[in-house]
N, C-alpha and C positions, 0 to 999 in steps of 0.2 A: 731207295728201296732195293735197287740192284745189288748194292754192296751188302745189305742185310741178307739177301738171298745167297750171296757168295759166302758170307760168314757162316750161315746156317749149313750150307753144303759142305764146308771144310771143317767145321767145329774148331777153328783156329784163326786167331787174328793174323798170325804170321803167314799161314797158307793162303788165307783170303787176300792178304796184301800182295803176295806173289801173283796170285791169279788175276788180280785187277791191275797189276803193274804199279802199285803204290807202296808206301811204307806202312809198317805196323801202327805207329802212332796216329797216322792219318785215318786209318780204318777204325781204330779204337775211338778216336774223336768223333767220327761220323755216327758210330753206334751210340755214344754218350749224348750227342746232339739229338738223335732220334728218340732216345729214351726221355730226354728232357721235354721234347715236344709232345710226346705221348702222355707223359706223366706217370710212367711205370717202367720197371726194368724188363728188358727183353732177353738179356743174357746173364748168366752167372759166370763171373770171371774166376779163374783159378790163380791164386796168388803165386807169383814167381814163375808162372808158366804162360805160354801163349794160348793154351787151350781154353775152351769155353763150352758151355752148353746152354741151350735155350731154356728160359723159364717157361712155366705153363702159359703165361700170357704171350711170351715170345713164340711158342709153338702155334698158338691160335692165330697170331698175327702172320706167321709164316704160311700157314694153310690159306688164310684169307688172301694174302698177296699172290700166292701161286694160283689160286682160283681166279683172281682178278686178271692176272697175267694171261692165263689160258683163255679167259673170255675175251680179252682184248685182242688176242691173236685171231680168234674166230671172227670177231667183228671186222678186223682188218681184211681178212680173206673174203668175207661176205661183201664188204664195201667194194673191194676190187672186182669181184665177180658181178656185182649188180650195179655197176655205174649208171646204167640206163633205167634201172628199176626204181619205182617210186616208193618202195618200202623204206623203213628207217632202221638199218642194221645197227646204228649207233645207240639205239635204245638198250641193247644188251650191255654195251659198255657202261652206260649210265646206271643201269641196274646193278652191275658188278661193283661200280664205284660206290653206290649207296650201300651195298652189302658190306664192303670194306669199311666204310665210315661207321656203319652200325656196329660192326664187330669191335672197332676201336672204342666206340662210346660204351659198349657193353663191358669191355674190359676195364675201362676207367670207372664205371659205376660199381662194378664188382670190387675193384680195388678200394674205392672210397667207403663202401659198405662194410668191408672187412678190415679196414685199417684202424688200429687202435693207437692213439697218441702215446709217445714214450712217457 
């Protein structure tokens, strides 16, 4: 998911590869693998260029990942602060993970409902 965030930030496979210290084909392959696992496209590729832009579903996924990442950071800080506290700060992380899973399922359902066979 971190590679996806980097790609989204740079709008370019080439720039994302540079930022992650890898090569363009490896970044492109990771995106293709993620798209296959999700069952829908998350980027629109520009032929003959290294540029890209997020699809509508890619933008929703991007927002969901950023929200999840932010919630996870908060949970980590709470966990570190409340080592002796009996509350469960990890509940927020679990909620954020469920929200991310729900967003992915909603995107898949929308894709299935609006997909017309060739």
